[in-house]
C-alpha positions in Angstrom: 148.2 127.5 125.5 147.4 126.3 129.0 148.1 127.8 132.2 151.3 126.9 133.2 151.0 126.0 136.9 154.8 125.3 137.8 155.8 129.0 136.7 152.8 130.5 138.7 154.2 128.3 141.8 157.5 129.7 141.8 155.8 133.3 141.5 153.6 132.6 145.1 157.0 131.3 146.4 158.8 134.3 145.4 156.2 136.8 146.7 156.0 134.9 150.1 159.6 135.1 150.2 159.9 138.9 149.7 157.0 139.5 151.9 158.6 137.8 155.0 162.0 139.7 153.9 163.6 137.0 152.4 164.7 138.0 149.4 166.7 141.1 150.1 166.2 144.1 147.3 167.7 147.6 146.3 163.8 148.6 145.8 160.3 146.9 146.5 159.7 144.6 143.6 157.2 144.2 141.0 156.4 140.7 139.8 155.3 140.1 135.9 153.8 137.1 135.0 152.5 137.5 131.8 150.0 134.6 130.2 149.0 133.4 126.7 145.8 133.3 125.3 143.4 130.2 126.0 139.7 129.2 126.3 139.0 130.5 130.0 142.8 131.3 130.7 141.5 135.0 131.6 139.3 133.8 134.0 141.6 131.0 135.8 144.2 133.4 136.1 141.3 135.6 138.3 140.6 132.4 139.9 144.3 131.4 140.8 145.3 135.0 142.1 142.6 135.6 144.1 143.1 132.0 145.1 147.1 132.8 145.7 145.8 135.9 148.2 143.5 134.0 150.2 146.8 131.7 150.8 149.0 134.6 151.7 146.3 136.0 154.2 145.8 132.2 155.5 149.7 132.4 156.2 148.6 136.0 158.2 150.8 138.0 155.0 148.9 141.1 153.8 147.3 141.0 150.6 145.1 142.2 148.0 143.5 142.0 144.7 142.7 145.1 143.0 140.4 145.0 139.4 142.1 147.4 136.8 138.9 147.2 135.2 137.0 148.6 138.0 139.3 151.7 138.3 139.1 152.3 134.9 135.3 152.4 135.1 135.4 154.8 138.1 138.0 157.1 136.3 135.7 157.0 133.3 132.9 157.8 135.5 134.7 160.8 137.2 136.2 162.5 133.7 132.0 162.3 133.0 133.2 160.1 129.9 130.2 157.6 130.5 127.7 160.4 130.3 124.9 159.8 127.9 125.7 163.1 125.7 130.0 162.1 125.6 127.9 158.5 124.5 126.0 159.7 121.7 129.0 161.8 120.6 131.3 158.5 121.1 129.6 157.0 117.5 130.1 160.5 115.7 133.6 161.6 117.1 135.0 158.1 117.8 138.6 159.0 117.0 138.8 162.3 118.5 137.5 160.1 122.1 139.7 157.5 121.3 143.3 160.1 121.5 141.2 161.8 124.7 141.0 158.3 126.3 145.1 158.2 125.5 145.6 161.3 127.0 147.2 161.6 130.4 144.1 162.3 132.1 143.1 158.6 132.1 146.1 157.3 133.2 146.7 159.7 136.0 143.3 158.7 137.3 143.9 155.4 137.7 147.3 155.8 139.4 145.3 158.4 142.1 143.4 155.5 142.6 146.1 152.7 143.1 148.2 155.3 145.2 145.3 156.3 147.3 144.9 152.6 147.8 148.5 151.8 148.5 149.4 154.8 150.8 151.0 153.8 153.6 151.6 149.7 152.3 154.9 148.9 152.7 157.0 145.7 151.1 155.1 143.8 153.9 151.8 143.9 151.3 151.2 142.6 148.3 148.7 144.4 145.8 147.5 142.0 142.3 146.5 144.2 139.4 143.9 142.1 138.0 142.5 142.9 134.4 145.5 144.8 133.1 144.1 143.6 129.8 141.0 145.8 130.2 143.4 148.7 129.9 144.5 148.4 126.3 145.0 150.7 124.0 143.7 153.5 126.4 146.3 152.6 129.2 150.0 150.6 129.5 150.7 148.9 132.3 154.6 150.5 131.7 152.4 154.3 132.0 150.7 153.0 135.4 154.4 151.7 136.5 155.9 155.0 135.3 153.2 156.8 137.8 153.3 154.8 140.1 157.4 154.6 140.7 158.8 155.9 143.9 155.3 156.8 145.2 154.3 153.5 146.7 156.0 150.8 149.0 154.2 147.5 148.1 155.0 144.5 146.6 153.1 144.5 142.8 151.9 141.5 141.1 151.1 142.2 137.8 149.8 139.1 135.5 149.4 140.3 131.9 147.8 138.6 129.0 150.4 138.7 126.2 154.1 138.1 125.9 155.0 142.1 125.2 153.7 145.2 127.0 154.2 148.3 126.2 157.8 149.8 126.5 158.8 146.7 128.8 159.3 143.7 126.7 159.7 140.2 127.5 160.2 137.3 125.0 160.0 133.8 126.5 163.7 132.3 126.6 165.4 135.9 126.0 165.8 136.6 130.0 165.5 140.2 129.0 163.8 142.5 131.8 164.5 146.0 131.1 162.6 147.7 134.1 164.8 147.9 137.0 161.6 147.3 139.5 160.2 144.0 137.1 160.9 140.7 137.7 159.6 138.3 135.0 158.5 135.3 136.1 
């Protein structure tokens, strides 16, 4: 599946309009941008979103990219799960460690880092959360968003590699949008 430039342009238009206060909303929206598999598509996604942030900044709008993969590694490191003894144990007790990782501690570590980074940012700021796929199967984006709900005030953009995610499903053409702050483009 090739990169969809038209949908991406529409997303950028909506984000700009929101940051400029032109899109009335009951609450600050999250923008979900699913993209399908394909050769080099993840790299294309990262480049396109980094370029979008540069364009927003060039228009004197506040925006940043945050790599969820880095927050994941920082959380694993803080929990001591990258220590040599834990890594050695992982080969023996893979299921136990997997269940521990899927537990709330890893999600809470990532949510805490996002809240710390985005604290004080309002609806005139946009944070693009890149590399969401790096969290799976340990943490789902829906769990991150639940942890952030009501605790941050900025616009979030979440590119996601796939057509469905956790409890928040989206299938092309059905128009469903089960999460009140989640706008799929």
